[in-house]
N, C-alpha and C positions, 0 to 999 in steps of 0.2 A: 504495499500498499504507500500511498506517497501523498503525504500533508505538508500542506503548507502556511504558514505563520506570517500574518504581513501584519505591519502596521510602522508607528513613524518610531524616531529615537526615542528609548525611554519610552515607552508604551507598555515594554511587561511584555515582548516574543520572547525574545532569548530564556528567558525564567520561566514563561509557560511552555514552548517548545519543551524544556528539558523535561519537566515534570512530565507532561504528555509521553515522551516518549517510554521514562520508566514506568509510568503508571502501565502502558499497553502490554508492556515486553519485562514484565517483571523477570522472568526466567533466562534471559539475557544481557549480559553488561553491553552496552550498546555503546557505539564510536560514535565519538564525539570531533566530528571533523573540523576542525578551527580556520578559516581561510587569514583572517587580518594579518597581516605584515606589520609589524610595528617599527612606526619609523622615526616616534618622537616618545618623549614622554608620557604625556597625556595617552598616547594608545596604549605605551607599554602599560598605566598603570587601569585603564580598562580590562586589559586583557588580563592582569592581575586579579581583579573583582570577579571575572567571570569562571577563572580557574579555581577561585577560593570556594566560589558557592556549588561548582559540581566536582569538588577533590577529588575523593576516587570512585564515584559511579559512575564513569565512561574509561574508557579506553581511547585518551586523546590523541588525535594525529593532526599534526600543524603542518599543515599546504593550501599555499595560499595560490597557486596554477592548477594544477594536473589535477582536477577533480574525478573526472573519467579515468584513468588510471587509477589513481585510488582508490575508488569502489567497486572495481571492476571484479576483484577475488575477494569480495569480503561477505563471509557469513552470519553477518548478525544486524540488525537496525544501525543504518547513518544518520545522526543530525548533523547536518554540516549551515554553519554557524558563521560567517553567512555569506547567504547568493549576496546581497550589497556590495560588499569589503571586495569578494571574488570578481564582480563587474570591476570595480576601481582598478584593480592589479590588475584585470586584463587588458583594459587600457591603457595604464602605465606601462604595460609590456611589451604595445604598439599590437596588439590581437586587433581585430578588425571585428566590427558587427557583426559578421557574415560567418567566424570563425568563431564568434563568442557563442551565439546561439544557437552552430549547431554542434557545440560542446557540450550546452547545458541540454541543450534538445537531444542527444545520443545518451547523457546521465539520468536524466527521463523516463527514456524508454529502454535502462536497465532491472533486471528483477530484482535491484535490491532493495529494501521498505525502507523508505526515506521520511526524514522529516526536513523540511525546510524552512530556512529565516529568513526574512526580505524584509528591508525598509520600503515605504512607502513613498515616495519622493514625489507623487505627483500633488500634492493636491497644493501648491507653493503658485510664487509667479511664475513666471519662463524667466530663466537666466540672462543675464544679460552678455555672458561669452560662453560662444562657439563649443568649445570644450565641455561644458554645465550643460549645455544645452543637448548633447552629443548624451551627455553619461543620463539626463534624466531621461532620454528618449530612448534608449538603451534598456534602462532602469524597468521603465514603463512595459515594454516588449518582452523583454525577460518575464517580470509578473504575470503576463498576461498569457504566456506559453506554459509558467508551469500553473497558471489556474488551470487549461485546458487539461492540463498531463492528472494533475492530483485530484484524488478522488473525496478527499477535504480541505479544506480552505477555510484556515482562521483570519478574522481581522481582530488586531490586540490595541487596544487603548484602554488606557488608565488603569493597566494589572490586570485588565477584563480581558475576555475574548470571545467575541462572537460568533457560531457558523454561520458561512458563506455559503456552504458548499459541503 
């Protein structure tokens, strides 16, 4: 099964996704696929909070680029935290939109049981620079693709989740 948790920054989506995968797979320790490349002190602190919260409840794999290769041979559920940062990493490393969406679609077509976390970035104004507009557009396309493939989609806000699908 594929499940998507989508919401704004600090909406509770990561915590809710972690609880969801643990509750739905009590007999297996899930994989926590962390995609954030820490580039500054503030990001390092955010990562530390996530690591402290999950403690030893997950098998953590840190992989900022190659999602498909990482999940291909897993035999347990995978929480991908988060697709938004993975998209950022892909753009930073020069991948095209077509390459990025093709890899994401391949991930979604895999037989793996996945819980995906993604930031909703489309509620704001149109950004004033080309790179930010490219990112927002790519993020929206990725969200639609995940919504198409996922059997369950939860919108997160204020620490709560609302089933959309």
